[in-house]
MILOSE-942494 format. One record per atom (N, C-alpha, C): residue in three letters; x negated, y negated, z negated. Coordinates in steps of 0.2 Angstrom, whole numbers, plus 5000, padded with zeros to 4 digits. Each point is the difference from the previous one (the first is absolute). Example, Ala and Ser with C-alpha at 12.3 -4.5 7.8 and 13.67 -1.06 7.14 Angstrom:
2
ALA493450284961/ALA500449945000/ALA499649945000/SER500249955004/SER499649944999/SER500449954997/
END
This chain:
540
MET499945135240/MET500050074997/MET499849994992/GLU500450034996/GLU499949994993/GLU499550064998/THR499649984995/THR499550054998/THR500050004992/ALA499850064998/ALA499950004992/ALA499349984998/LYS499949994994/LYS499449984998/LYS499450055002/THR499449975002/THR499550045002/THR499750044995/GLY499950065001/GLY499650044995/GLY499350005001/THR499650014995/THR499350005000/THR499750064997/VAL499450025001/VAL499750054998/VAL499349984996/LYS500050014994/LYS499549984995/LYS499550065000/SER499349985000/SER499550054999/SER500050024993/ASP499950074999/ASP500050034994/ASP499450054999/ASN499549984997/ASN499450045000/ASN500150064995/SER500449984995/SER500150054995/SER500550055002/ARG499950065000/ARG500550055002/ARG500250054994/ILE500650004999/ILE500250054995/ILE500450055003/LEU499750065001/LEU500250055004/LEU500650044996/PHE499950024994/PHE500550044996/PHE500349964995/CYS500649995000/CYS500349954995/CYS500550054995/THR500350045002/THR500550044996/THR499850085001/PHE500350034995/PHE499950085000/PHE500250035006/ARG500549975003/ARG500350035007/ARG499449995005/ASP499649955000/ASP499549995005/ASP499550054999/TYR499850024994/TYR499550054999/TYR500350075003/VAL500750014998/VAL500350075002/VAL500050005008/SER500149945003/SER500150005007/SER499350015003/VAL499549984997/VAL499350025003/VAL499950075000/LEU500250034994/LEU499950075000/LEU500350045005/PHE500749985001/PHE500450045005/PHE499749985007/ARG499849945001/ARG499849985007/ARG499450045002/GLN499650004995/GLN499350045001/GLN500050074998/LYS500650035000/LYS500050074997/LYS499650055005/ARG500049995006/ARG499650045004/ARG499350004999/SER499749934999/SER499349994998/SER499950034994/ILE500450004995/ILE499950024993/ILE500050085000/LEU500450035004/LEU500150075001/LEU499350035003/ASN499849965005/ASN499450025004/ASN499450004995/VAL499949954996/VAL499549994995/VAL500050064995/VAL500650024997/VAL500150054996/VAL499850075003/MET500250015006/MET499850065004/MET499350005001/LEU499749955001/LEU499250005001/LEU499750014994/VAL500249974994/VAL499750024994/VAL500050074998/VAL500750035000/VAL500150074999/VAL499650045004/LEU500049995007/LEU499650045004/LEU499350004999/GLY499749944998/GLY499349994998/GLY499950054994/VAL500449994995/VAL499950044994/VAL500050085002/LEU500550025004/LEU500150075002/LEU499450025004/THR499749955004/THR499450025004/THR499450014995/VAL500049964995/VAL499450014995/VAL500150064996/PHE500650024998/PHE500150064997/PHE499850065005/THR500149995006/THR499950065005/THR499250005000/LEU499649955000/LEU499350005000/LEU499750024993/MET500450004995/MET499750014993/MET500150084999/THR499550034999/THR500050074999/THR500250014992/PRO500450044998/PRO500250014993/PRO499450024996/VAL499949964994/VAL499450014996/VAL500250034993/TYR499750054998/TYR500250024993/TYR499449984995/GLU500249994994/GLU499649984995/GLU500050044994/ALA499450034998/ALA499950044994/ALA499649974995/ARG500250014993/ARG499749964995/ARG499750054995/VAL499449984997/VAL499750044995/VAL499949944994/LYS500250024994/LYS500049964994/LYS499450014996/MET499649954999/MET499350014997/MET500049964993/LEU499650034996/LEU499949974993/LEU499249985000/ILE499949944997/ILE499349984999/ILE499950004992/THR499550034998/THR499950014993/THR499449964998/ALA499949984994/ALA499449974998/ALA499750044993/GLY499449984998/GLY499850034994/GLY499750075001/LYS499850015006/LYS499750075001/LYS499350004997/PRO499750054998/PRO499350004998/PRO499549975005/VAL500150025006/VAL499649975005/VAL500549965005/GLN499949935000/GLN500549965004/GLN499749975006/ALA500350015006/ALA499749975006/ALA500049934999/LEU499649975004/LEU499949925000/LEU500649975003/TYR500350035005/TYR500649975003/TYR500650004995/ASP500050044995/ASP500650014995/ASP500049954994/ARG499549965000/ARG499949964994/ARG500549954999/ASP500349975006/ASP500549955000/ASP500650034997/TRP500150065001/TRP500650034997/TRP500050004993/ALA499450014997/ALA500050004993/ALA500149934997/ARG499949955004/ARG500149934998/ARG500849985000/GLY500450055003/GLY500749995000/GLY500249965007/GLN499650005005/GLN500149965006/GLN500350055004/ASN500750024999/ASN500350065004/ASN500049995007/VAL500349945002/VAL500149995008/VAL499350005003/GLN499549964997/GLN499450005004/GLN499750075000/ALA500050044995/ALA499850064999/ALA500350055006/ALA500749995000/ALA500350045005/ALA499849985007/LEU499949945001/LEU499849985007/LEU499250025001/THR499650004995/THR499450035001/THR500050075002/GLN500450044996/GLN500150075001/GLN500350015008/GLY500449965002/GLY500350005007/GLY499450005005/GLU499649954999/GLU499449995004/GLU499650065000/ILE499950044994/ILE499650065000/ILE500350055004/VAL500750014999/VAL500450055003/VAL499949995008/LYS500049945002/LYS499949995008/LYS499349995002/SER499550024995/SER499349995002/SER499850065005/THR499449995003/THR499850055005/THR499850074997/PRO499750004994/PRO499850074997/PRO500650044999/VAL500649964997/VAL500650044999/VAL500350025006/LEU500149965005/LEU500450025006/LEU499650045004/GLU499350005000/GLU499750055004/GLU500150074998/ARG500050014994/ARG500250074997/ARG500750025002/ALA500549955000/ALA500750025002/ALA500050015007/VAL499749965005/VAL500050015007/VAL499750075002/GLU499550024997/GLU499750075001/GLU500550054998/ALA500349994994/ALA500450054997/ALA500650015005/LEU500349955002/LEU500650005004/LEU499850015008/GLU499449995001/GLU499850015007/GLU500349945005/LEU500149944997/LEU500449955004/LEU499649985006/HIS499350015000/HIS499649985006/HIS500150055006/LYS500450064998/LYS500150045006/LYS500750005002/ARG500449954997/ARG500749995003/ARG500049975007/PRO500450025004/PRO500049975007/PRO500249934999/PHE499849965005/PHE500149935000/PHE500849995000/GLY500450045004/GLY500749995000/GLY500450044995/TYR499750004994/TYR500350034994/TYR500749974999/GLU500149945001/GLU500649964999/GLU500650025005/GLN499850035006/GLN500450015005/GLN500550064998/ARG499850044996/ARG500550054998/ARG500649984996/PHE499949944997/PHE500649974996/PHE500349945003/ALA499749975006/ALA500249945002/ALA500650015005/ALA500349945002/ALA500550005005/ALA499750005007/PRO500450025005/PRO499750005007/PRO499649945002/LEU500349944998/LEU499749945003/LEU499349994996/LYS500050014994/LYS499450004996/LYS499550055002/ASP500350065001/ASP499650055003/ASP499649995006/ALA500349965005/ALA499749985006/ALA499449954998/LEU500149954996/LEU499549954998/LEU499450044997/ILE500250054995/ILE499450034997/ILE499650045005/ALA500350035005/ALA499750045005/ALA499549955004/ILE500249945001/ILE499649955004/ILE499449984996/ARG500149994994/ARG499549984995/ARG499550065000/GLY500350065000/GLY499550064999/GLY499650015006/ILE500249985006/ILE499650015006/ILE499549955000/ILE500149944998/ILE499549944999/ILE499550024995/LYS500250034994/LYS499550024995/LYS499650065003/ASN500250055003/ASN499650055002/ASN499549985006/ALA500249955004/ALA499649975005/ALA499449964996/GLN500249974995/GLN499449974996/GLN499550044997/LEU500350064997/LEU499650054996/LEU499550035005/ARG500250015006/ARG499650045005/ARG499349965002/GLN500049944997/GLN499449965001/GLN499450024995/TYR500250044995/TYR499650024995/TYR499850075000/SER499450024996/SER499850075000/SER500550034995/PRO500050075000/PRO500550044996/PRO499949984993/VAL499349994997/VAL499949994993/VAL500349934999/GLN499949955004/GLN500349934999/GLN500850015000/GLN500250045004/GLN500850005001/GLN500250034993/GLN499750054997/GLN500250034994/GLN500049944994/ALA499449965000/ALA500049954995/ALA500549955001/ILE500249985006/ILE500549955001/ILE500750034998/LEU500150065002/LEU500650034998/LEU500150004992/PHE499450024997/PHE500050004992/PHE500249934997/ARG499649955003/ARG500149944998/ARG500749975001/ASP500350015006/ASP500749985001/ASP500550044995/ALA499950064999/ALA500450044996/ALA500049974993/LEU499449984997/LEU499949974994/LEU500349944999/GLU499949955005/GLU500449945000/GLU500750005000/SER500350055004/SER500750015001/SER500350024993/LEU499650054997/LEU500250024993/LEU500049944995/ARG499549965001/ARG499949944995/ARG500649965001/GLN500349995006/GLN500549955001/GLN500750034998/ARG500050075000/ARG500650034998/ARG500150014992/ILE499549974996/ILE500050014993/ILE500149934997/SER500450004995/SER500149944996/SER500150024993/ILE499849954996/ILE500050014992/ILE500549954997/GLN500450024996/GLN500549964997/GLN499950014992/PRO499849954997/PRO499950004992/PRO500750004997/ILE500150044995/ILE500750004997/ILE499949954994/PRO500449945000/PRO499949954995/PRO500050024993/HIS499649974996/HIS500050024992/HIS499950074998/THR499750035005/THR499850074998/THR499350025002/ASP499750064998/ASP499450025003/ASP500050045006/LEU500649995004/LEU500150055005/LEU500049965007/PHE499850035005/PHE500149975007/PHE500150065005/LEU500349985006/LEU500250055005/LEU499550005006/ILE499950065002/ILE499650005006/ILE500650025005/GLU500149965005/GLU500550015005/GLU499750025007/VAL500250055003/VAL499750025007/VAL500650015005/ARG499949975005/ARG500550005006/ARG499850055005/ASP500550035003/ASP499850055006/ASP500750015004/PHE499950025006/PHE500650015004/PHE500350074998/ASP499650044997/ASP500350074998/ASP500150004992/PRO500650014998/PRO500050004992/PRO499650044997/VAL499950065002/VAL499650054997/VAL499349985000/ALA499749975006/ALA499449975000/ALA499949954995/ALA500549964999/ALA499949944996/ALA499950024993/ALA500450054997/ALA499950034994/ALA499350034999/THR499850045005/THR499450045000/THR499449954999/THR500049945005/THR499549955000/THR500049974993/ALA500549984997/ALA500049964994/ALA499750044994/ASN500250075000/ASN499750044995/ASN499250015001/ILE499850015006/ILE499350005002/ILE499649944998/VAL500349945002/VAL499649944998/VAL500049994993/SER500550024996/SER500049994993/SER499450044997/ARG500050075002/ARG499550044998/ARG499349985002/SER499949985006/SER499449975002/SER499849944996/TYR500449964998/TYR499949954995/TYR499850024994/ILE500350054997/ILE499850034993/ILE499350035001/ILE499950045005/ILE499350035001/ILE499549945000/PHE500149955004/PHE499649945000/PHE499849974993/ASP500650004996/ASP499949974993/ASP499650054996/LEU500150075001/LEU499650054996/LEU499349995002/GLU499849995006/GLU499449995002/GLU499649944997/GLN500449955000/GLN499849944997/GLN499850014992/GLN500550044997/GLN499850024993/GLN499450044999/LEU499950055005/LEU499550044999/LEU499349965001/ALA500049965005/ALA499449965001/ALA499949954994/GLU500549974997/GLU499949964994/GLU499750044994/LEU500350065000/LEU499850054994/LEU499250015001/ILE499850025006/ILE499350025001/ILE499649944999/LEU500249955002/LEU499549945000/LEU500049984992/ARG500550004996/ARG500049984994/ARG499750054995/TYR500150065000/TYR499850054995/TYR499650065003/GLY499950005007/GLY499650055003/GLY500450065001/GLU499750065000/GLU500350065001/GLU500450024993/VAL500650005000/VAL500450024995/VAL500450065002/PRO499750064999/PRO500350065004/PRO500850014999/HIS500249994994/HIS500750024999/HIS500549955004/GLN499849944999/GLN500549945003/GLN499950005008/VAL499350015002/VAL499950005007/VAL500350065004/GLN500050064997/GLN500350065002/GLN500849995001/GLN500349974994/GLN500749995000/GLN500249955006/LEU499649955001/LEU500249965006/LEU499950035007/GLU499550035000/GLU499850045007/GLU500650055001/ASN500250044995/ASN500550055001/ASN500749965002/HIS500149954997/HIS500749975002/HIS499949975007/ILE499449975002/ILE499949985007/ILE500150055005/ARG499750064998/ARG500150065005/ARG500850025000/LYS500350004995/LYS500750025000/LYS500449955004/MET499949944999/MET500449955004/MET499850005007/SER499450025002/SER499850005007/SER500450065003/VAL500150054996/VAL500350065003/VAL500749985001/ASN500349964996/ASN500749985000/ASN500249945005/LEU499549995005/LEU500149955005/LEU500450025005/GLY500350065000/GLY500550025005/GLY500649965000/GLY500249974995/GLY500649964999/GLY500650034997/LYS499950074998/LYS500550034996/LYS500049984993/PRO500650004996/PRO500049974993/PRO499550044996/VAL499749964995/VAL499650034995/VAL500350004994/SER499750044995/SER500350004993/SER500049944997/ASN500449994995/ASN500049934996/ASN499350004996/ILE499750054998/ILE499450004996/ILE499449975005/ASP500050035006/ASP499549985005/ASP500149935002/ALA500749985001/ALA500149935002/ALA499849954995/ILE500150024993/ILE499849954995/ILE499250005000/GLY499750064999/GLY499350005000/GLY499649954996/PRO499350005000/PRO499649964996/PRO499949935003/ALA500249995006/ALA499949945004/ALA500349944996/ASN499749945002/ASN500349934997/ASN500749995003/VAL500150035006/VAL500649995003/VAL500450075001/LYS500650004998/LYS500450065000/LYS500650005004/ILE500250065003/ILE500650005004/ILE500550024995/ILE500549955000/ILE500650014996/ILE500650035003/GLU500049985007/GLU500650035004/GLU499750015007/GLN500050075002/GLN499850015007/GLN500549985005/ALA499850005006/ALA500449985006/ALA500450065002/THR500749985001/THR500450055003/THR500249985007/VAL500350045004/VAL500249995007/VAL500649955000/PRO499949945003/PRO500649955000/PRO500550025005/LEU500649994998/LEU500650025004/LEU500249955005/GLN499949944999/GLN500349945004/GLN499449965002/PRO500049975006/PRO499549965003/PRO499949944995/ALA499449975000/ALA500049944996/ALA500249945004/GLY500149944996/GLY500349945003/GLY500749994999/PRO500249945002/PRO500849984999/PRO500450055004/ASN500650004998/ASN500650045003/ASN500149965007/LYS500050045005/LYS500149975007/LYS500749975001/SER500550034997/SER500749985000/SER500049934997/ILE499749994995/ILE500049934996/ILE499649955005/ILE499550025003/ILE499649965004/ILE500449985006/VAL500450055003/VAL500449985006/VAL500649954998/VAL500250014994/VAL500649954997/VAL499649934999/VAL499450004997/VAL499749944999/VAL499849965007/SER499850055005/SER499949975007/SER500649975003/LEU500650034999/LEU500649975002/LEU500149934997/LEU499950004994/LEU500149944996/LEU499549945003/ALA499450025000/ALA499549965002/ALA500149975007/GLY500250055005/GLY500149985007/GLY500649955000/PHE500550014996/PHE500649965000/PHE499849934998/ILE499650004994/ILE499849934998/ILE499549975005/LEU499650045003/LEU499549975005/LEU500449975006/GLY500550045002/GLY500549995006/GLY500449934998/CYS500250004994/CYS500449944998/CYS499549945000/GLY499450004998/GLY499649955000/GLY499849985007/LEU499950045004/LEU499849995007/LEU500649965003/ALA500650034999/ALA500649975003/ALA500149934998/PHE499949984993/PHE500149934998/PHE499449965003/ILE499450035001/ILE499549965003/ILE500149985008/SER500350065003/SER500249995007/SER500549955001/GLU500550004995/GLU500649965000/GLU499749924999/PHE499650004996/PHE499749934998/PHE499649975006/ILE499650045003/ILE499649975006/ILE500450005007/ASP500650035000/ASP500450015006/ASP500249935001/PRO499949975006/PRO500249935002/PRO500749995003/THR500450055000/THR500650005003/THR500649994995/PHE500649995002/PHE500549994996/PHE500450074998/LYS500250014994/LYS500350064998/LYS500750004997/SER500249944998/SER500649994997/SER500349935001/PRO500749994999/PRO500249935000/PRO499749954995/GLN499950034994/GLN499749964995/GLN499349975002/GLU499650055003/GLU499449975003/GLU500049955005/VAL500550015004/VAL500149955005/VAL500249934997/GLU500450004995/GLU500149934997/GLU499549984996/ARG499650044997/ARG499449984996/ARG499549975004/GLU499850035006/GLU499549995004/GLU500149945004/LEU500649995003/LEU500249955005/LEU500349944997/LYS500350014994/LYS500449954997/LYS500649985004/LEU500350055003/LEU500649995005/LEU500550044997/SER500649995002/SER500650044999/SER500050065003/PHE500250064997/PHE500050065003/PHE500850015002/LEU500150005007/LEU500750005003/LEU500350075000/GLY499650055001/GLY500350075001/GLY499450045003/SER500250075000/SER499650055003/SER500350055004/ILE499650035004/ILE500350055005/ILE499650064998/PRO500350064999/PRO499750064998/PRO499650035005/LEU499550044999/LEU499650035004/LEU500450065003/GLN500050015007/GLN500450055003/GLN499650055004/GLN500350055002/GLN499650055004/GLN499949975007/PRO499550035004/PRO499949975006/PRO500649995004/GLY500149945003/GLY500649985003/GLY500649974996/GLY499850004993/GLY500549984996/GLY500249925000/HIS499549975003/HIS500149925000/HIS500249985007/GLU500350055004/GLU500349985006/GLU500749964999/LEU500349985005/LEU500649964999/LEU500650044997/ILE500349974995/ILE500550034996/ILE500650015005/PRO500350075001/PRO500550015004/PRO500649974998/PRO500549985005/PRO500649964998/PRO500550044995/ASP500050075001/ASP500450034996/ASP499850024993/MET499349984998/MET499750024994/MET500249954995/LYS500450034995/LYS500349964994/LYS499650014994/ARG499750064999/ARG499650014994/ARG499350035001/GLY499750004994/GLY499350025001/GLY499549964996/LEU499550024998/LEU499549964995/LEU499849945004/THR499850015006/THR499849945004/THR500549955001/ILE500650025001/ILE500649955001/ILE500149974994/GLN500050034994/GLN500149974994/GLN499549944999/PHE499450015001/PHE499549954999/PHE500049945005/TYR500250025006/TYR500249945005/TYR500649964997/GLN500550044998/GLN500549964997/GLN499949954994/ILE499650034996/ILE499749964994/ILE499649945003/LEU499650015004/LEU499649955003/LEU500449955004/ALA500550025004/ALA500449955003/ALA500449964996/ASP500350034995/ASP500449964995/ASP499649954996/GLN499350024998/GLN499649954997/GLN499849945005/ILE499950025006/ILE499849945005/ILE500649965001/TYR500650035001/TYR500649965001/TYR500249954995/LEU499950034994/LEU500149954994/LEU499549945000/LEU499450025002/LEU499549945000/LEU500149955006/ILE500350035005/ILE500249965006/ILE500549954998/GLN500550034996/GLN500649964998/GLN499849954995/ASP499650024995/ASP499849964995/ASP499549945002/LYS499550025004/LYS499549955002/LYS500249965007/ARG500650035003/ARG500249975006/ARG499550005006/LEU499850075001/LEU499550015005/LEU500450025006/SER499749995006/SER500350015006/SER499650055004/THR499450005000/THR499550045004/THR499550034996/LEU499850065000/LEU499550044996/LEU499550035005/GLN499449984999/GLN499450035004/GLN499850064996/ILE499950065003/ILE499750064997/ILE499450025003/THR499550004996/THR499350025003/THR499650044995/SER499450025002/SER499650044996/SER499349985000/PRO499650024995/PRO499349995001/PRO499650035005/THR500150065002/THR499750045005/THR500650035004/ASN499750055005/ASN500550035005/ASN500250074997/ILE499950014994/ILE500150074997/ILE500650004995/GLU500349954999/GLU500549994995/GLU500750025002/GLY500150015007/GLY500750025002/GLY500549945000/SER499849945000/SER500549954999/SER500549995006/ASP499950035006/ASP500550005005/ASP500550044998/LYS499950064998/LYS500650054998/LYS500349974994/VAL499749974995/VAL500349974995/VAL500549955002/THR499849955005/THR500449955002/THR500650035004/ALA499950055004/ALA500650035004/ALA500550034995/ASN499850044995/ASN500550034996/ASN500349954995/LEU499649954998/LEU500349954996/LEU500549965003/GLY499949985007/GLY500549975004/GLY500650045000/LEU499950065002/LEU500650055000/LEU500450004994/THR499750004994/THR500350014994/THR500449934998/LEU499649945001/LEU500349944999/LEU500749995004/ALA500050025006/ALA500549995005/ALA500650054997/GLN499850064998/GLN500550044997/GLN500349984994/ARG499649984995/ARG500249994993/ARG500449935000/THR499749955004/THR500449934999/THR500549995005/GLY500050045005/GLY500649995005/GLY499949945004/LYS499449974999/LYS499849935004/LYS499650025006/LYS499949955004/LYS499650015006/LYS499349994998/VAL499650055002/VAL499350004999/VAL499650005006/ALA499449965001/ALA499650005006/ALA499350024998/ILE499750045004/ILE499350024999/ILE499649985006/ILE499549964999/ILE499649985005/ILE499350035000/ASP499750035005/ASP499450025000/ASP499549955002/ALA499649974996/ALA499549955001/ALA499350035001/ASN499950065000/ASN499450045001/ASN499950005007/LEU499749955003/LEU499950005008/LEU499450045002/HIS499650024995/HIS499450045001/HIS500150085001/ASN500450024995/ASN500250075000/ASN500850014999/PRO500449985004/PRO500750004999/PRO500350074999/THR500450014995/THR500250074998/THR500850015000/PHE500449945000/PHE500750014999/PHE500350025006/GLN499749995006/GLN500350025006/GLN500050085000/LYS499550034997/LYS500050075000/LYS500450034994/ILE500049964994/ILE500450024994/ILE500750005002/PHE500349955003/PHE500750005002/PHE500250025007/GLN499550035003/GLN500150035007/GLN500349945005/LEU499749945000/LEU500349955004/LEU499750015007/GLU500349975005/GLU499850005007/GLU499449945000/ASN499650015005/ASN499549955001/ASN500349945003/ARG500149954995/ARG500349945002/ARG499649944997/LYS500349945001/LYS499749944997/LYS500150004993/GLY499549964997/GLY500050004992/GLY499849934998/LEU499750004994/LEU499849944996/LEU499549965004/ALA499550035003/ALA499549965004/ALA500449965006/GLU500450035003/GLU500449965005/GLU500449954997/VAL500350014995/VAL500449954996/VAL499649944998/LEU499450014997/LEU499649954998/LEU499749965006/GLU499950035006/GLU499849975006/GLU500649965004/GLY500650014997/GLY500649975003/GLY500250045007/LYS499850065001/LYS500250035006/LYS500750034999/VAL500250024994/VAL500750034999/VAL500349974993/PRO500649995000/PRO500349984993/PRO500050064995/ALA499949984994/ALA500050044994/ALA500550055000/GLU500649985001/GLU500650045000/GLU500050065005/GLN499749995006/GLN499950055005/GLN499550054998/ALA499549984996/ALA499550054998/ALA500250044995/LEU500549994996/LEU500350044995/LEU500450065002/VAL499950064998/VAL500450065002/VAL500350034993/GLU500650015001/GLU500450034994/GLU499850085000/VAL499750024995/VAL499850074999/VAL500550044995/ARG500349974996/ARG500450034995/ARG500649944998/PRO500550024997/PRO500549954998/PRO499749954996/ASN500049935001/ASN499849954997/ASN499249995000/LEU499750045004/LEU499250005001/LEU499849995007/HIS499649945001/HIS499849995006/HIS499249995000/VAL499750035005/VAL499250005000/VAL499849965006/MET499449964999/MET499749975006/MET499350035000/SER499850035006/SER499450035001/SER499449945000/ALA499450025001/ALA499549955000/ALA499949975006/GLY500150045006/GLY499949975006/GLY499349995002/GLN499849975006/GLN499350005002/GLN499849935002/THR499449984999/THR499749945001/THR499250005001/ASP499849955004/ASP499350005001/ASP499749954995/THR500449964997/THR499849954995/THR499750024994/ASN499549974997/ASN499850024993/ASN500650004995/SER500150054996/SER500650014996/SER500049944995/VAL499449984997/VAL500049954995/VAL500249945003/ILE499749985006/ILE500249945003/ILE500750005002/LEU500350055002/LEU500750005002/LEU500449994994/PHE499950034995/PHE500449994994/PHE500049934997/ASP499449975001/ASP499849944997/ASP500349945004/THR500050015007/THR500249955004/THR500750005002/SER500450064999/SER500650015003/SER500549984994/PRO500749985002/PRO500549984996/PRO500350064996/LEU499550044996/LEU500250064997/LEU500549994994/GLU499949954996/GLU500449984995/GLU500749985002/GLN500049965006/GLN500649985002/GLN500550065003/ILE499650055003/ILE500450065003/ILE500250044994/LEU499750004995/LEU500250044994/LEU500649974997/ASN500049934999/ASN500549964997/ASN500750015005/GLU499950005006/GLU500650015004/GLU500350075000/LEU499550054999/LEU500350074999/LEU500350014993/HIS499849964995/HIS500350014994/HIS500749985000/LYS500249965005/LYS500749985000/LYS500550065002/GLN499750055003/GLN500350065002/GLN499950064995/TYR499450004997/TYR499850064996/TYR499849984993/LYS500350034996/LYS499949994992/LYS499350014998/ILE499750055003/ILE499350024998/ILE499650025006/ILE499449975000/ILE499650015006/ILE499350024997/LEU499850065002/LEU499450034998/LEU499550005006/VAL499449974999/VAL499549995005/VAL499450044998/HIS499850055004/HIS499450044998/HIS499449985004/CYS499549994996/CYS499449975003/CYS499450054999/PRO499550005004/PRO499450045000/PRO499649994993/ASN499650054999/ASN499650004993/ASN499549945000/LEU499949984994/LEU499649944999/LEU499350015001/ARG499850064999/ARG499250025001/ARG499849995007/SER500450025004/SER499849995008/SER500249945003/PHE500549974998/PHE500349945004/PHE500249954995/ARG500149945002/ARG500249944996/ARG500749985002/ASP500450045004/ASP500749985002/ASP500449994994/ALA500050044994/ALA500450004995/ALA499949934996/VAL499449975000/VAL499949944997/VAL500449955003/VAL500050005007/VAL500449945003/VAL500750025000/VAL500250065001/VAL500850015000/VAL500249994993/GLY499650024995/GLY500349994993/GLY500149934998/SER499749955004/SER500149934998/SER500749985003/HIS500350045005/HIS500649985003/HIS500650044997/THR499950054996/THR500550044997/THR500149984992/SER500650024998/SER500249984993/SER499550034995/ALA499850075001/ALA499650034995/ALA499750065004/THR499550034996/THR499650065003/THR500050054995/LEU500150065003/LEU500050064996/LEU499350045002/MET499750034995/MET499450035001/MET500150084999/VAL499850045005/VAL500150074999/VAL499350034998/VAL499950044995/VAL499450034998/VAL500250084999/ARG499450045001/ARG500150075000/ARG499750034994/GLU500350044996/GLU499750034994/GLU499550045002/SER499450004996/SER499450045001/SER499749995006/VAL500149955004/VAL499749995006/VAL499849925001/THR500449964998/THR499949935001/THR499549974994/ARG499449975002/ARG499649984995/ARG500249934997/ARG499949994994/ARG500249944996/ARG499649945003/GLN499450005001/GLN499649945003/GLN500249995007/VAL500250055004/VAL500349985007/VAL500649964999/VAL500550024996/VAL500649974999/VAL499949934997/LYS499549994996/LYS499949934997/LYS499749955005/ARG499650035004/ARG499749965006/ARG500549985005/ALA500550055001/ALA500549995005/ALA500549944997/LEU500150014994/LEU500549954997/LEU499749934999/TYR499350004999/TYR499749944999/TYR500049965007/SER500050035006/SER500049975006/SER500749965001/PHE500550024996/PHE500749965001/PHE499949934997/SER499549994996/SER500049944996/SER499849945005/GLU499850025006/GLU499849955005/GLU500649965003/ARG500650045000/ARG500649985003/ARG500549994995/ASP499950014994/ASP500549994994/ASP500550055001/VAL499950065002/VAL500550055001/VAL500350034994/ASN500650005000/ASN500450034994/ASN500050074999/ILE499750034995/ILE500050075000/ILE500550034995/LEU500550035002/LEU500650024996/LEU499850064995/GLY499650045003/GLY499950064996/GLY499750065004/VAL499950064997/VAL499650055002/VAL500550065000/ILE500050045006/ILE500350075001/ILE499550054999/LEU500150054996/LEU499550065000/LEU500250065004/ASN499750015005/ASN500150065004/ASN499750064998/ASP500350065002/ASP499750064999/ASP499950014992/ARG500549984996/ARG499950014993/ARG500150074998/THR499650024995/THR500050074998/THR500350004993/PHE500350054997/PHE500250014993/PHE499750064997/PRO499449994998/PRO499650064997/PRO500350034994/ILE500349964996/ILE500350034994/ILE500650035001/PRO500150074999/PRO500750035001/PRO500549964996/LYS500650005002/LYS500649964997/LYS500150024993/PHE499950074998/PHE500250024993/PHE499449984996/VAL499449985002/VAL499549974996/VAL500149935000/TYR500149975006/TYR500149935000/TYR500549974996/ASP500550044999/ASP500649974995/ASP499850004993/ARG499450044998/ARG499850014993/ARG499449964998/VAL499749975005/VAL499449964999/VAL500049935001/
END
């Protein structure tokens, strides 16, 4: 028997997963469902956050800090030195100080607000969460006396107001903003105005104290400050005050009073959703490439050749359930037929060029579908070449060709190897130019039977009648039969399955062939998918 040069598999620890732009595009299309799921999860998460976020309105009061007053407060001296930002931050801390906020809380009666104040403005889901928190809070309050409860409510209201206030210095100016947030736009404007006036009252009180400490009782100036304090205290209702009262004699002045905001604060939700779509897509693509990189299975013919250092002989496309059954005799066209024809032509040319007589077809495991590939390849070779083709089922452990070709229960390869029947009698014509030999039955260990029987002589005799002989063997992971049979055939074809067969499993299987110097002709990729649409594939 003439054989071709024995193929070898070299170990390659360095793996280049993506080589061309088409490889990257292929990953995106292959992982499109995963990417879409990630995008949906990100957008759903953003929408959920939006649902849990109650709209907040922000009102602003513009304040001016002056210097050079006849009586200057201690905390205002930094401003006189020109330290604008520091002074503004200092004023901000004063605005949020307890004396200022206590007056605002009392004026607004924030401590009398119900705990579930936000519920009026919240979405149903957030409403339920607030209600649960309210039940817990009320249970905690019942542990204290009424006086303690009022103190706790007042303290909580003050801290809540403090958290809702922020100070923004306006660069290169003597101005800063008091910003107050609230769920109610009217309440936001009212609170901002009251806090700013409470702040002015505090400043006037500091001036009054400084004046008395420094000069004693100065009736005219003391009376002027006291009158303005009383007037500002009356105006703590939140309604706009006149410009004269807003300017007043304080070191800080209201330049622009708060108005009712028309739109909630924060970024535009539509923009956020668009950004989340983009972020989800980028995240999905990143996860897709990571998944593709760590995936130990084969995804393309190029990867088969790179990883195994073997020739890629052809592929069979993934079909619907039942699509890998035997090709009907009258079927002339179709995607699967075309790929089998290409594969058959490639193998026939190799047989002619390398003068091969028998080909063993096997697989690393039992999930590659090598039996159906062998059956349909034999059918296509017989039809395309017009020459006699024989298929021999050498899988004595799990024979399938008797079922595939619907053969009667008769003697097969096992009986031929044991010398019970001639090889010619075990072959059955199933299609024009195609004969099949079933596996048969034996009690002898299959490896011993193949190794001690005149298998090579039998194959040589059959080659006188059949131009092409295909021998299907069981998988290499479970059995050693293919190693022995491969040493008696001209070459071996390995069938791997896209997205199923692991690279290391194939490499270990191929390494076992080195024991018997088995010639590995190449690899067939089964269940191949084409993730890139044709109109895109033609352009990348």
